[in-house]
N, C-alpha and C positions, 0 to 999 in steps of 0.2 A: 442397753439398760446398765444402771450401776452395781456395783456391789451389794449397796444394802437391798436393792431390789430382789436382785438373783437370790439372795438367802432368803428372802421373803418367800419367794415362790417355791425354795427347795422345804423350808418349815411346811409350806403348804401340802406338800407332795408326801411329807414324812407324816401328816396328820396333826401338826402341832398348832394350829391356830383356829380361832373361832370367828368369826364373823357374823354379823348382824347385832341389832342395839340390844334386844332381850338377851340372846346367849351370851353377849360380851357383859354385860351388867351382871348376869347369873356367876359367870366365871370371876368376876372383880370379886362379889359378894363371896364366893367360897373358896376365896384366896388362892386361886388357880391361875392368876393372870401373872406372868412376870412382867409385861409390857404391854402397853395399849398403843396402837396407831390409831389417830384420829384425823381424817380429812381436814384440809386445812381451809376448804370449802363447806364444811360440815354448819348447819343453822347455829345461831348463837345457842339457844335453847339446849341443844343436843351438846353442843362444846361444853356449855357450861354443867349440864347435867353429868357428864363423863369426867369432867377437869374435876369437880367434885368429889366425885367418887375414887377417882385415881387419888388425890390427895389425901383424903380420908384413910384409904387402905394402903397409901404409901407405895403406890405402882408408879413406874416412871412413865410416862406419856411424850409421843412424838407426833408433832402436827405437821411434818415436812413436805407430805406431800399430798395432791387432791384426789378425789374419789376415784376418779378415772384410774390415775396412775396406781392405785393401790389394787383395784378390781384387776388390772392388767398384769400385774405381779403375780396374784395369784391365780390367774386364768379363769376369774369370773366376772361378771358383770362390774359397774361399781360399788364399791364399798366404802360407807363412810367410817367404819370401824371395823377394828381387828384388835385381838387377845393372843399374845402370844402364849402359850401353855407350858412352855419347856424353857428351863432357867439358861442352858446352852445356848439355845437360839437367840432367846433375849439378849444375852450377854455379846454375843458375836453380833448381833443389829445393832446394839447399842454404839458397839466399837468402831461400828462402820456407819452409822448415822453421819449426817450432816454437819460441820461445827457450828 
């Protein structure tokens, strides 16, 4: 597992992640999301909805990983989207994301 995914797991254990469409959208709208991870294999409708939300609220979006990989990283089933609710974790994740 790469550094990005390891750090994502650490953020999950620290309670700094929110997953699931409804919870992620609410977190974005409350301006409590510092980074959103969207599975690269998300449906076009879901991808458009989250991309538009992130653009509107100026939140960085990462689409480098598939849903299975995201779920494994945080110790859960497949996850299509995850919001990082801590600025420190979000900055560290962005620094370790794929080029």
